[in-house]
GUKEKE-721200 format. One record per residue: residue in three letters; x, y, z of N, C-alpha, C in turn. Coordinates in steps of 0.02 Angstrom, whole numbers, padded with zeros to 5 digits, always signed. Each point is the difference from the previous one (the first is absolute). Layout:
<rs>
AlaXYZXYZXYZ ...
</rs>
This chain:
<rs>
Met+00039-00065+00003-00040+00057+00005+00060+00079-00023 Ser+00040-00020+00048+00025+00060+00007+00032+00037-00069 Gly+00028-00057-00033+00020+00008-00089-00056+00044-00025 Leu-00051-00026-00003-00069+00034-00027-00005+00074+00024 Trp+00024+00006+00064+00004+00074+00022+00022+00041-00028 Ala+00081-00041-00030+00038+00041-00023-00028+00027-00067 Val-00009-00055-00033-00031+00022-00056-00056+00053-00038 Leu-00023-00015+00069-00068+00069+00007+00043+00073+00014 Ala+00053-00011+00039+00024+00073+00010+00049+00010-00039 Val+00024-00038-00044+00044+00032-00059-00048+00016-00058 Phe-00056-00026-00009-00044+00053-00031-00048+00046+00003 Ala-00021-00005+00064-00016+00050+00030+00049+00080+00011 Ala+00059-00029+00007+00047+00059+00006+00014+00044-00080 Leu+00022-00072-00027+00009+00029-00101-00068+00045-00014 Phe-00047-00041+00012-00071+00031-00013+00012+00076+00021 Leu-00018+00038+00061+00038+00063+00012+00033+00037-00011 Leu+00036-00037-00040+00064+00046-00002-00008+00020-00077 Arg-00037-00030-00034-00050+00019-00070+00061-00039-00053 Val+00007-00057+00032+00045-00028-00065-00060-00041-00047 Pro+00034-00018-00070-00064-00029-00045-00020-00052+00031 Ile-00070-00024-00006-00049-00057+00022+00047-00061-00004 Ala+00001-00002-00080+00052-00075-00025+00058-00009+00068 Ile+00036+00043-00030+00071-00004+00038-00011-00010+00092 Val-00055+00018+00010-00022-00002+00095-00013-00069-00025 Leu-00054-00050-00033-00007-00051-00009+00071-00050+00015 Ile+00039+00011-00044+00060-00022-00021+00028-00022+00043 Ala+00021+00070+00049+00058-00021+00053-00054-00047+00026 Ser-00055+00032+00035-00044-00030+00060+00028-00068-00015 Ser-00024-00043-00072+00011-00061-00017+00049-00031+00011 Ile+00067+00030-00006+00073+00002+00019+00020-00050+00085 Val-00031+00064+00022-00002-00002+00073-00029-00063+00023 Gly-00057-00002-00042-00048-00056+00037+00042-00059-00040 Leu+00028-00028-00029+00024-00051-00028+00092-00016+00047 Trp+00030+00056+00037+00036+00003+00013-00006-00042+00088 Leu-00050+00028+00024-00015-00004+00054-00071-00066-00001 Ala+00001-00039-00033-00051-00072-00003+00007-00046+00043 Pro-00032-00028+00022+00000-00059+00045+00043-00047-00024 Ala-00032-00021-00067+00081-00058-00041+00037+00058-00035 Pro+00037-00024-00019+00064+00046-00056-00048-00025-00052 Ile-00019+00082-00047+00007+00007-00043+00035+00036-00051 Pro+00044-00031-00047+00047+00050-00046-00013+00047-00033 Leu+00015+00084-00010-00040+00033-00026-00010-00017-00089 Ser+00042-00032-00005+00002-00017-00083-00051-00035-00012 Thr-00078+00006+00029-00042-00006-00004-00057+00032-00030 Leu+00028+00070+00027-00035+00040+00015-00017+00033-00072 Pro+00042-00014-00070-00009+00032-00067-00067-00060-00010 Thr-00011-00061+00001-00029-00040-00004-00070+00011+00024 Thr+00005+00022+00058-00082+00014+00024-00023+00083-00040 Leu+00064+00048-00017-00030+00046-00021-00058-00026-00071 Trp+00052-00034-00034-00018-00005-00076-00087-00066+00025 Gln+00028-00024+00053-00079-00039+00009-00083+00053+00028 Gly+00016+00049+00014-00014+00055+00014-00038+00032-00066 Ile+00013+00011-00042-00023+00014-00062-00017-00045-00080 Asn-00001-00060+00030+00007-00069-00035-00054-00017+00006 His-00049+00037-00042-00050-00013+00013-00053+00023-00068 Phe-00042-00048-00019-00026+00012-00073-00069+00086-00003 Val-00021-00008+00079-00047+00041-00004+00043+00073-00022 Leu+00073+00016+00050-00003+00046+00012+00035+00015-00083 Met+00009-00007-00046+00020+00019-00075-00063+00045-00017 Ala-00066+00004+00022-00042+00018-00011+00013+00082+00025 Ile+00040+00018+00039+00005+00077+00023+00053+00043-00024 Pro+00042-00032-00056+00028+00029-00035-00034+00056-00074 Phe-00077-00069-00006-00016+00018-00041-00073+00031-00014 Phe-00030+00013+00097-00042+00064+00004+00023+00050+00006 Ile+00081+00002+00021+00042+00079+00026-00023+00014-00072 Leu+00030-00018-00049+00024+00011-00071-00087+00029-00031 Met-00049-00047+00005-00070+00035-00015-00021+00050+00015 Gly+00008+00014+00065-00017+00082+00025+00044+00041-00017 Asp+00089-00027-00016+00022+00095-00043-00023+00016-00050 Leu+00007-00075-00051-00034+00020-00072-00069+00031+00015 Ala-00052-00022+00036-00051+00028+00005+00014+00076-00011 Leu+00035+00024+00052+00006+00101-00008+00024+00031-00037 Val+00048-00055-00044+00036+00034-00062-00039-00011-00066 Ser-00055-00052+00007-00014-00002-00072-00086+00011-00013 Gly-00010+00042+00044-00067+00045-00008-00059-00050+00046 Val+00031-00063+00004-00056-00033+00023-00047+00052+00078 Thr+00050-00001+00066-00020+00049+00038-00029+00069-00037 Gln-00002+00027-00028-00034+00066-00020-00060+00004-00017 Arg+00006-00075-00040-00070+00005-00048-00044-00026+00062 Leu+00021-00045+00048-00045-00028+00053-00041+00070+00060 Val+00064+00044-00003-00016+00067+00049-00052+00047-00051 Asn+00019-00005-00052-00066+00038-00050-00076-00038+00022 Leu+00023-00068+00008-00072-00037-00023-00056+00019+00077 Ala+00052-00022+00049-00010+00022+00039-00030+00086+00020 Lys+00024+00029-00002-00017+00081-00021-00055+00018-00018 Ala-00037-00055-00058-00029+00007-00052-00093+00001+00057 Phe+00013-00063+00022-00045-00010+00059-00012+00009+00068 Val+00060+00018+00021-00032+00007+00078+00044+00080+00019 Gly+00037+00035-00051+00025+00085+00011-00060+00025+00013 His-00047+00018-00021-00062+00033+00019-00004+00000+00080 Ile+00001-00057+00032-00028-00010+00085+00050+00045+00018 Ala-00053+00031+00083+00052+00024+00058+00086-00028+00017 Gly+00058+00036-00031+00067-00024+00023-00020-00057-00070 Gly+00005+00034-00059+00011-00057-00062+00070-00012+00007 Leu+00026+00011-00015+00096-00042-00023+00020-00029+00080 Ala-00032-00003+00065+00010-00056+00000-00045-00058+00033 His-00037+00006-00040-00043-00052-00035+00034-00043-00040 Val+00021+00051-00042+00046-00011-00070+00078-00049+00027 Ser+00026+00016+00046+00057-00019+00026-00032-00083+00035 Val-00047+00017+00031-00007-00082+00045-00020-00044-00075 Ile-00048+00021-00048-00018-00047-00043+00044-00031-00050 Val+00070+00044-00020+00059-00013-00048+00050-00040+00036 Asn-00017-00008+00088+00053-00040+00041-00049-00071-00010 Val-00038+00000-00007-00049-00037-00003+00007-00068-00051 Ile-00006+00034-00053+00014-00011-00081+00076-00031+00003 Met+00056+00051+00010+00060-00007-00004+00035-00063+00040 Ala-00056-00039+00063+00027-00049+00036+00000-00037-00038 Gly-00055-00017-00049-00011-00064-00043+00077-00004-00047 Met+00040+00042+00024+00061+00020-00050+00073-00029+00029 Ser-00005+00057+00042+00085+00003+00035+00006-00053+00051 Gly-00072+00010+00064+00007-00052+00050+00050+00045+00072 Ser+00017+00051-00042+00056+00064+00064-00011+00028-00007 Asp-00016+00016+00098-00031+00072+00004+00053+00055-00008 Leu+00061-00005+00004+00055+00037-00023-00008+00028-00071 Ala-00006-00071-00046+00001+00016-00070-00089+00049-00011 Asp-00024-00010+00012-00093+00015-00017+00001+00093+00041 Ala+00063+00005+00055-00029+00075+00034+00059+00014-00042 Ala+00053+00009-00037+00044+00020-00042-00032+00039-00060 Ala-00033-00058-00038-00027-00008-00077-00060+00061+00039 Thr-00064-00011+00022-00051+00063+00028+00038+00051-00003 Gly+00032+00025+00083+00025+00043+00017+00054+00038-00067 Lys+00035+00000-00041+00002+00036-00026-00046+00022-00061 Ile-00043-00045-00005-00068+00052-00029-00025+00026+00013 Leu-00038-00034+00063-00063+00035+00061+00036+00048+00058 Ile+00051+00011-00010+00003+00035+00043+00039+00080-00019 Pro+00024+00010-00055+00009+00077-00033-00106+00014-00008 Ala-00011-00045-00059-00073-00012+00009-00053+00067+00041 Met+00009-00045+00057-00043-00003+00072+00029+00084+00020 Lys+00064+00025+00015+00047+00074+00015-00048+00038-00046 Ser+00003-00026-00061-00037+00057-00062-00071+00007+00010 Ser-00012-00023+00035-00066-00002-00001-00027+00021+00058 Gly+00034+00018+00050-00006+00042+00065-00001-00055+00067 Tyr+00016-00058-00013+00014-00049+00068+00052+00007+00026 Pro-00006-00004+00053+00070+00021+00049+00060-00070+00005 Thr+00047+00011-00030+00064-00027-00032-00013-00058+00066 Gly+00002+00004+00067-00005-00060+00020-00063-00044+00013 Tyr-00049+00048-00031-00068-00082+00013+00020-00027-00079 Ala+00029+00039-00036+00001-00050-00049+00062-00039-00001 Ala+00077-00003+00035+00020-00070+00002-00053-00039+00043 Ser-00012+00023+00075-00029-00054+00009-00043-00028+00004 Ile-00072+00023-00039-00045-00057-00069+00043-00025-00023 Ile+00036+00003-00037+00056-00035-00033+00011-00088+00023 Ala+00028+00033+00066+00028-00029+00054-00017-00052+00024 Gly-00088+00017+00014-00055-00050+00018-00026-00031-00044 Ala+00031+00015-00076-00046-00039-00057+00056-00056-00018 Ala+00068+00019+00007+00039-00032-00022-00002-00083+00039 Thr-00035+00019+00075+00016-00062+00031-00047-00067-00025 Ile-00044+00011-00044-00062-00032-00018+00053-00053-00053 Gly+00054+00031-00049+00019-00045-00020+00038-00063-00002 Pro+00019-00005+00079+00048-00086-00003-00061-00031+00044 Leu-00069+00036-00005-00068-00058+00039-00037-00021-00078 Ile-00008+00046-00033-00056-00008-00069+00066-00069-00048 Pro-00014-00041-00029+00045-00039-00038+00025+00019-00078 Pro+00060-00007+00015+00030-00039+00011+00049+00043+00054 Ser+00038-00056+00059+00033+00050+00043+00056-00034+00028 Ile+00069+00067-00011+00060-00058+00013-00001+00010+00065 Ala-00015+00009+00035-00011-00006+00061-00044-00078+00025 Phe-00057-00014-00036-00013-00054+00022+00052-00064-00039 Val+00026+00038-00057+00054-00058-00020+00046-00038+00046 Ile+00030+00051+00051+00047-00027+00031-00022-00003+00074 Phe-00050+00015+00023-00050-00050+00027+00009-00074+00003 Ala-00011-00005-00055-00019-00081-00045+00065-00018-00002 Ala+00038+00031-00008+00061-00050+00008+00029+00002+00051 Ala-00019+00040+00064+00033-00005+00050-00060-00045+00038 Thr-00042-00024-00007-00056-00057+00025-00008-00050-00037 Asp+00006+00004-00073-00031-00052-00031-00058-00014-00016 Glu-00031+00075+00001-00096+00006+00002+00005-00008-00082 Ser-00062+00001-00037-00024+00012-00048+00037+00060-00030 Val+00016+00026-00032-00009+00068-00024-00064+00020-00056 Gly-00044-00052-00022-00045+00033-00039-00057-00001+00065 Arg-00017-00040+00067-00039+00010+00036+00022+00081+00042 Leu+00053-00002+00006+00019+00093+00036-00004+00050-00059 Phe-00001-00009-00044-00028+00057-00032-00085+00002-00013 Leu-00009-00054-00006-00092+00002+00008-00013+00040+00072 Ala+00023-00014+00061+00009+00000+00055-00017+00076+00005 Gly+00061+00050-00031+00001+00059+00010-00035+00051-00057 Ala-00037-00038-00023-00040+00041-00046-00064+00034+00021 Ile-00047-00020+00053-00050+00044+00024+00031+00031+00067 Pro+00037-00003+00031+00042+00059+00066+00008+00041-00054 Gly+00045-00019-00062+00034+00062-00044-00057+00043-00010 Ala-00046-00032-00037-00068+00066-00032-00036+00026+00065 Met-00001-00037+00041-00032+00024+00030+00024+00055+00053 Leu+00082+00016+00015+00058+00032+00007-00031+00062-00044 Gly+00007-00005-00077-00003+00051-00022-00073+00042-00003 Leu-00049-00039+00025-00059+00019-00011-00015+00046+00087 Phe+00018-00015+00040+00019+00033+00049+00055+00071-00012 Leu+00040-00015-00024+00050+00072-00018-00052+00047-00048 Met-00014-00031-00047-00059+00053-00042-00049+00023+00035 Ile-00026-00021+00063-00067+00015+00021+00017+00065+00086 Gln+00050-00018+00007+00051+00048+00043+00039+00061-00037 Ala+00026+00001-00067-00008+00048-00063-00050+00048-00007 Tyr-00055-00045+00009-00056+00066-00024-00003+00036+00045 Phe-00009-00039+00072-00022+00040+00038+00045+00062+00044 Val+00093-00024-00011+00043+00047+00006-00013+00070-00048 Ala-00014-00010-00063-00013+00030-00063-00051+00059+00007 Lys-00045-00056+00030-00098+00080+00013+00030+00021+00070 Arg+00045-00020+00060+00013+00055+00047+00062+00045-00006 Asn+00050+00014-00061+00058+00031-00006-00019+00028-00067 Gly-00063-00009-00038-00033+00030-00075+00088-00009-00049 Tyr+00004-00061+00009+00073-00018-00059-00042-00014-00052 Pro+00025+00019-00074-00015+00015-00051-00030-00077-00034 Arg-00053+00012-00068-00030-00052-00032+00034+00017-00065 Glu+00012-00052-00040+00029-00011-00068-00106+00035-00067 Val+00028+00031-00028-00073-00002-00052-00040-00053-00008 Arg-00031-00007-00007-00060-00050-00016+00040-00038-00082 Val+00013-00055-00009+00004+00001-00054-00078-00042-00058 Asn-00020+00041-00059-00046-00053-00030-00004-00074+00008 Trp-00060-00028-00013+00010-00061-00029+00062-00018-00060 Pro-00007+00017-00072+00031-00002-00037+00093-00003+00004 Gly+00009+00063+00059+00069+00005+00038+00004-00072+00033 Arg-00041-00015+00038+00004-00058+00041+00012-00063-00056 Ala-00035-00004-00048+00015-00054-00027+00067+00012-00054 His+00017+00050-00015+00064+00001-00032+00074-00011+00048 Ala+00004+00005+00066+00043-00005+00043-00003-00081+00031 Thr-00047-00045-00014-00036-00075+00006+00033-00007-00064 Leu-00005-00006-00043+00040-00027-00064+00077+00014-00020 Ala+00019+00040+00032+00049+00033+00009+00073-00060+00058 Ser-00058-00010+00061+00025-00041+00048+00004-00065-00038 Leu-00052-00026-00006-00006-00060-00010+00063-00054-00019 Pro+00059+00024-00045+00043-00042+00009+00053-00006+00083 Ala-00014+00060+00041+00017-00027+00065-00022-00001+00028 Leu-00085-00008-00011-00031-00067+00055+00021-00085-00025 Ala+00009+00000-00062+00022-00058-00016+00075-00035+00038 Val+00025+00053+00037+00045-00028+00013-00016-00044+00104 Pro-00034+00047+00032-00011-00060+00060-00059-00061-00023 Val-00024+00023-00050-00055-00077-00029+00048-00044+00005 Ile+00040+00018-00064+00054-00055-00021+00042-00037+00039 Val+00020+00037+00051+00046-00031+00036-00051-00052+00076 Leu-00033+00025+00023-00044-00026+00031-00038-00053+00001 Gly-00014+00013-00081-00052-00046-00039+00037-00047-00010 Ser+00060+00004-00031+00038-00057-00007+00038-00053+00060 Ile-00013+00024+00066+00001-00010+00067-00057-00061+00025 Leu-00060+00055-00006-00056-00019+00027-00031-00065-00043 Ala+00010-00008-00064-00010-00049-00064+00051-00061+00007 Gly+00042+00026+00037+00064-00081+00012+00018-00001-00072 Leu+00011+00064-00027+00058-00023-00050+00078+00039+00007 Ala-00036+00020+00048+00092+00034+00005+00001-00026+00095 Thr+00086+00016+00007+00017+00016+00062+00012+00067+00005 Pro+00010+00010+00062-00008+00070+00017+00066+00056-00009 Thr+00061-00054-00034+00046+00006-00023-00013+00031-00073 Glu-00011-00071-00029-00013+00007-00086-00080+00062+00002 Ala-00057+00020+00037-00026+00035-00006+00025+00082+00008 Ala+00055+00000+00029+00027+00064+00029+00029+00028-00082 Val+00064-00076-00027+00026-00004-00075-00053+00007-00056 Leu-00066-00012+00007-00050+00035-00034-00008+00075+00009 Gly-00006+00032+00045-00024+00077+00025+00058+00021-00026 Val+00066-00022+00008+00042+00046-00038+00013+00015-00075 Leu-00002-00060-00039-00033-00003-00080-00053+00044+00000 Ala-00056+00014+00039-00047+00024-00025-00002+00077+00010 Val+00033+00006+00054+00011+00081-00003+00058+00012-00054 Ile+00049-00019-00014+00031+00007-00055-00033+00011-00055 Val-00037-00031-00050-00018+00003-00028-00073+00038-00024 Ile-00027+00026+00071-00038+00044+00004+00015+00063-00005 Gly+00053-00016+00048+00047+00104+00005+00041-00003-00063 Gly+00030-00037-00050+00035+00014-00067-00019-00004-00056 Leu-00071-00070+00007-00032+00014-00046-00073+00053-00031 Ile-00015-00027+00045-00088+00043-00005+00034+00088+00052 Tyr+00024+00003+00048-00010+00067+00036+00070+00029-00041 Arg+00036-00027-00034+00069+00014-00008+00033+00060+00031 Glu+00026-00029+00072+00027+00033+00027+00062-00029+00042 Leu+00005-00082-00015+00052-00019+00029+00042-00021-00064 Asp+00044+00037+00015+00078-00004-00065+00072-00042+00034 Ala+00029-00046-00030+00031-00030+00015+00045+00023+00066 Ala+00014+00075-00005+00053+00055+00037-00022-00013+00072 Thr-00059-00002-00005-00044+00010+00071-00033-00071+00029 Phe+00009-00039-00044-00023-00073+00031+00073-00025+00025 Ala+00070+00014-00028+00060-00023+00031+00020+00039+00057 Arg-00020+00057+00017-00019+00050+00047-00004-00030+00054 Gln-00083-00024-00013-00041-00012+00060-00001-00071+00000 Cys+00051-00052-00037+00026-00051+00034+00076-00007+00065 Leu+00014+00060-00038+00082-00004+00035-00046+00038+00079 Ser-00035+00034-00003-00043+00009+00065-00034-00046+00039 Thr-00025-00043-00020-00016-00045+00021+00040-00066+00031 Val+00053-00025-00055+00046-00005+00025+00045+00020+00068 Ser+00006+00052+00006+00009+00007+00073-00036+00018+00067 Thr-00064+00007-00033-00039-00036+00064-00028-00048+00018 Val+00022-00046-00061-00030-00082+00027+00084-00021+00024 Gly+00071+00023-00017+00057-00017+00047-00012+00000+00073 Ser-00012+00080+00012+00000+00009+00081-00061-00040+00030 Val-00051-00001-00039-00061-00046+00027+00016-00087+00031 Phe+00038-00021-00060+00027-00088-00018+00038+00014+00074 Ile+00054+00046-00002+00063-00007+00060-00041-00007+00054 Ile-00049+00042+00027-00032+00005+00043-00020-00074+00025 Ile-00044-00021-00044-00044-00075-00003+00062-00035+00015 Ala+00070-00015-00034+00033-00052+00026+00038+00033+00086 Ala+00013+00051+00021-00003-00002+00065-00025-00001+00047 Ala-00084+00012-00010-00067-00029+00036+00008-00061+00004 Ala+00021-00037-00050-00037-00063+00012+00056-00059+00011 Ala+00083+00042+00018+00054-00022+00039-00033+00006+00082 Phe+00009+00060-00014-00032+00030+00099-00039-00035+00014 Gly-00086-00003-00055-00031-00034+00038+00007-00092+00031 Arg+00070-00057-00047+00031-00037+00017+00028-00012+00045 Val+00020+00051+00043+00050+00010+00023-00057-00006+00069 Leu-00045+00054+00013-00057-00002+00052-00025-00075+00008 Thr-00022-00040-00047-00011-00059+00008+00041-00031+00036 Leu+00076-00001-00026+00043-00054+00028-00002+00017+00082 Tyr-00010+00055+00020-00012+00028+00068-00061-00018+00033 Gly-00050-00018-00047-00054-00031+00027-00033+00051+00032 Ala-00007+00049-00032-00045+00069+00001-00052-00008-00018 Ala-00048-00041-00030-00055-00014-00027-00049-00032+00053 Asp+00045-00064+00045-00040-00034+00042-00015+00052+00055 Gly+00065+00029+00016+00003+00049+00038-00068+00062+00013 Leu+00015+00020-00078-00066+00051-00005-00069-00034-00004 Thr+00001-00048+00004-00092-00037+00010+00004+00002+00054 Val+00040-00027+00045-00007+00000+00080-00029+00036+00026 Trp+00037+00071-00034-00013+00063+00041-00064+00023-00019 Phe-00011-00024-00055-00087+00035-00032-00056-00049+00035 Thr+00036-00067-00001-00090-00028+00029+00032+00012+00091 Ala+00029+00019+00030-00003+00008+00038-00030+00046+00042 Leu+00004+00088-00070-00037+00032+00015-00078-00004+00006 Thr-00021-00056-00071-00078+00019-00016+00010-00042-00059 Asn-00080-00061+00015-00008-00037-00020-00052+00019-00070 Ser-00015+00048-00009-00050+00005-00022+00028+00054-00061 Pro-00028-00004-00068+00007-00006-00048+00018+00094-00008 Ile-00053+00013+00004-00043+00066-00001+00056+00059+00070 Val+00010-00022+00032+00053+00031+00050+00079+00011-00043 Phe+00003-00050-00030+00080-00043-00029+00010+00066-00047 Leu-00071-00022-00058+00044+00040-00053-00022+00079+00013 Ile-00037+00022+00066+00004+00092+00017+00060-00002+00026 Leu+00032-00043+00049+00080+00027+00002+00046-00023-00069 Ile-00016-00037-00045+00046+00007-00065-00013+00060-00030 Asn-00073+00023-00013-00003+00077-00029+00037+00045+00041 Ile+00030-00022+00078+00023+00077+00012+00060+00002+00000 Leu+00045-00079-00020+00066-00020+00005+00009+00029-00068 Phe-00037-00023-00059+00023+00027-00054-00012+00066-00018 Leu-00036+00021+00015-00015+00078-00020+00083+00035+00032 Leu+00013-00017+00063+00049+00008+00026+00070+00015-00031 Leu-00006-00082-00035+00066-00009-00041+00006+00028-00061 Gly-00088+00018-00017-00016+00005-00071+00063+00090-00007 Cys-00016+00047+00027+00025+00036+00006+00066+00003+00033 Leu+00033-00053+00023+00100-00014+00017+00042-00009-00067 Leu-00059-00059-00020+00061-00055-00063-00034-00011-00079 Asp+00034-00019-00042-00020+00013-00065-00052-00077+00034 Thr-00077-00023-00061-00027-00047-00001+00063-00063-00015 Val+00025+00004-00055+00023-00065-00002+00042-00036+00050 Pro+00034+00049+00045+00032-00064+00037-00058-00039+00053 Ile-00045+00062+00024-00064-00041+00045-00028-00033-00024 Leu-00006-00004-00068-00046-00072-00016+00022-00049+00008 Leu+00079+00008-00035+00048-00078+00006+00019-00012+00053 Val+00008+00051+00028+00037-00026+00077-00065-00008+00055 Leu-00010+00037-00004-00058-00008+00071-00069-00015-00036 Val-00017-00025-00034-00080-00044-00011-00001-00046-00001 Pro+00066-00047-00044+00004-00070+00032+00027-00020+00083 Leu+00017+00059+00033-00015-00026+00085-00060+00000+00011 Leu-00045+00035-00023-00047+00005+00025-00062-00052-00024 Met+00006-00040-00048-00055-00041-00036-00015-00063+00024 Pro+00046-00013+00059-00014-00070+00052-00037+00033+00042 Thr-00008+00054+00017-00054+00026+00033-00058+00007-00015 Val+00018+00046-00079-00070-00012-00019-00057-00055-00011 Lys+00044-00065-00032-00058-00042-00023+00003-00034+00074 Ala+00036+00008+00067-00021-00037+00057-00056+00036+00015 Leu-00016+00062+00007-00070+00036+00010-00042-00009-00043 Gly-00010-00026-00052-00039-00036-00060-00007+00068-00036 Ile+00038+00055-00022-00013+00065-00026+00022-00023-00072 Asp-00058+00030-00047+00024-00029-00074+00079+00044+00002 Thr+00025-00036-00066+00069+00035-00022-00006+00040-00052 Val-00053+00015-00042-00007+00026-00056-00031+00054+00048 His-00064+00053+00047-00024+00020+00048+00082+00026+00026 Phe+00012-00021+00034+00081+00005+00026+00054+00014-00051 Gly+00017-00004-00055+00024+00039-00059-00011+00068-00011 Val-00089+00010-00004-00006+00070-00034-00005+00045+00085 Ile-00004-00016+00061+00000+00039+00041+00085+00001+00005 Thr+00036-00015+00003+00080-00008-00004+00001+00073-00045 Val-00005-00032-00072+00015+00043-00057-00043+00085-00002 Phe-00042-00011+00036-00041+00067+00020+00020+00037+00044 Asn+00018-00025+00062+00041+00035+00039+00081+00020-00019 Leu+00016-00030-00049+00075+00005-00009-00001+00072-00057 Leu-00046+00022-00048-00022+00044-00031-00019+00086+00036 Ile-00040-00035+00062-00017+00059+00030+00082+00036+00017 Gly+00047-00065+00024+00045+00028+00022+00066+00057-00035 Leu-00024-00005-00068+00037+00005-00052-00030+00078-00029 Val-00033+00042+00037-00024+00063+00022-00011+00020+00044 Thr+00035-00027+00060+00023+00025+00055+00062-00009+00049 Pro+00016+00064+00038+00046+00044+00015+00039-00074+00059 Pro+00058-00017+00004+00037+00065-00043+00074-00035-00058 Tyr-00013-00068-00027+00020-00005-00056-00048-00025-00047 Gly-00053+00005-00002-00056-00025-00046+00031+00042-00064 Leu+00020-00057-00086+00015+00043-00045-00036+00023-00078 Thr-00054-00015+00030-00071+00018-00057+00010+00073+00027 Met-00024+00019+00066-00005+00061+00028+00072+00035-00014 Tyr+00054-00003+00003+00062+00025-00009+00005-00004-00085 Leu-00029-00036-00032+00013+00007-00085-00078+00046+00004 Leu-00042+00039+00023-00029+00014-00027+00012+00084+00010 Cys+00028+00015+00058+00010+00064+00028+00065+00010-00013 Arg+00058-00029-00026+00033+00000-00070-00018+00041-00069 Met-00034-00027-00027-00050-00015-00046-00035+00080-00004 Ser-00035+00037+00049-00041+00032+00013+00055+00054+00037 Gly+00039-00010+00018+00044+00056+00017-00017+00035+00085 Ile-00021-00068+00024-00041+00032+00084+00014-00034+00062 Ser+00011+00024+00049+00020-00052+00065-00055-00038+00028 Leu+00042-00036+00047-00031-00058+00044-00069+00043+00026 Gln+00002+00061+00016-00058+00009+00030-00047+00036-00019 Glu+00013+00021-00065-00034+00040-00054-00059-00076-00001 Phe+00056-00063-00026-00051-00055-00025-00047-00041+00059 Trp+00040+00018+00060-00057-00038+00029-00054+00028+00033 Arg-00008+00069-00013-00053+00065+00015-00048-00019-00038 Tyr+00004-00033-00067-00069-00031-00030+00016-00070+00005 Gln+00034-00019+00006-00009-00096+00014-00033-00021+00043 Trp+00013+00030+00069-00023-00035+00061-00086-00034-00014 Pro-00047+00039-00050-00077-00013-00004+00015-00077-00041 Ile+00032+00016-00065+00017-00064-00036+00014-00079+00044 Phe+00056+00032+00028+00030-00058+00066-00051-00016+00011 Gly-00043+00039+00048-00057-00051+00035-00047-00025-00029 Thr-00022+00016-00070-00024-00058-00047+00022-00025-00023 Met+00069-00020+00005+00032-00082-00017-00008-00025+00053 Leu+00023+00016+00052-00006-00056+00069-00083-00001-00002 Phe-00043+00051-00005-00092-00050-00001+00020-00059-00039 Ala+00026+00017-00066-00014-00071-00055+00049-00031+00054 Leu+00051-00008+00018+00014-00050+00025-00021-00046+00031 Ala-00030+00028+00043-00059-00021+00070-00054-00037-00022 Leu-00031+00028-00056-00039-00067-00036+00051-00045-00025 Val+00022+00003-00028+00041-00066-00018+00032-00049+00042 Thr+00013+00038+00075+00021-00052+00047-00066-00047+00025 Phe-00043+00054+00010-00047-00045+00022-00065-00019-00048 Val+00020+00007-00055-00063-00043-00035+00044-00023-00051 Pro+00022-00062+00026+00046-00030-00055-00015-00032-00086 Gln-00082-00005+00010-00011-00002-00050-00002+00048-00064 Leu+00021+00051+00022+00023+00077-00048+00060-00042-00057 Ala+00037-00027+00051+00068-00043-00045+00000-00077-00031 Thr-00052-00032+00044-00009-00072+00000-00031-00007-00060 Trp-00064+00023-00029-00074-00010-00034+00040+00003-00070 Leu+00012+00022-00040+00012+00003-00056+00049-00035-00014 Pro+00071-00016+00043+00044-00071-00028-00028-00063+00022 Asn-00063-00008+00048-00031-00068+00019-00042-00017-00059 Leu-00019+00062-00029-00054-00003-00063+00038-00022-00080 Ile+00056+00042+00029+00022-00015-00082+00045-00059-00016 Met+00041-00011+00036+00079-00030+00016-00021-00043+00092 Pro-00057-00040-00001-00014-00021+00045+00057-00054+00032 Ile+00017-00001+00060+00064-00067+00004-00042-00088-00010 Lys+00041-00040-00037-00034-00039-00008+00027-00070+00049 
</rs>
């Protein structure tokens, strides 16, 4: 047990020193191997790192990221914005509703909240500022809407959860659909009342011929999520293969139909994707190694004993998990939490009879909220940087949105059917 405390002490010290998380995880793993009860050579570490990323399901991640990057530069995102603006722009807080709807549709492409926030923020933050919305509100509503991305399928976070737990990717994708749509609806209701109270502007109502034109122009863009999700649900493709089909669809639509994606732009986005994927996979490999070390020291058994000593109630356990993940989500990246902590908690989840798909949705939902929460929320920092505002200005407008997200999380926690009904209907366990 002393060795485990040493590993955790090294982890905490390096983390507080703001060392990159991948290095923190690898250094802690090395200490764990050195102090292991049974001698384990350090030469096993590279093999463990490789095994952490040697999952076929993880191959979907690069293609989902590339799909989101290409959607922004190929005209796909702009057409979706035009479509949403034509139908809901005239409602009070019109561009806020546009932000939510576009993120819901983008969720069927990229599966990443950061990608969705970057794509929609680049277009909508300037548009909202020029229309008279406070910059802080523009950034905060897009931050809230971007959290929908990893809930509505496809989802990179669910892919990683599936790799960590051997759960079905398809069932996880379906489980996030209703909670994601529900969160989008709640955000739009909240945006409406905020806009009415503060007198935020609305767009000019578009007539039906204008709406028809916007719809026709956006049909190729709308085909992308249909291709991705349809191929998975119809059993025609795995999530990885569906991601490849989605990338090909965006290339054809952006290059041949919209004619906004040329070879130079495609090459530039590929290089950007390679950089992003490299950093993500280093963290995945390091987190897998660290998780193995914790398992070696019996952390999973210890955590199970501790939680079962606290409570035998599934509801109380889920409340405690919500608090734990909300706190950790503010401090750590999503990937190490999914790959290190979730496998340690799964024995307790199963022992209490909690549906693992339901637990997966709760986990991902919590961690997404953490991405817009100080001190280290990545989506929060991205949008503050894009809009040129401080964290204080961001949170001046974010707190009602944050409350809306917590309300949706509470509903998903206490009404598991919101997550389990759709996968049990379409992909029941045989």
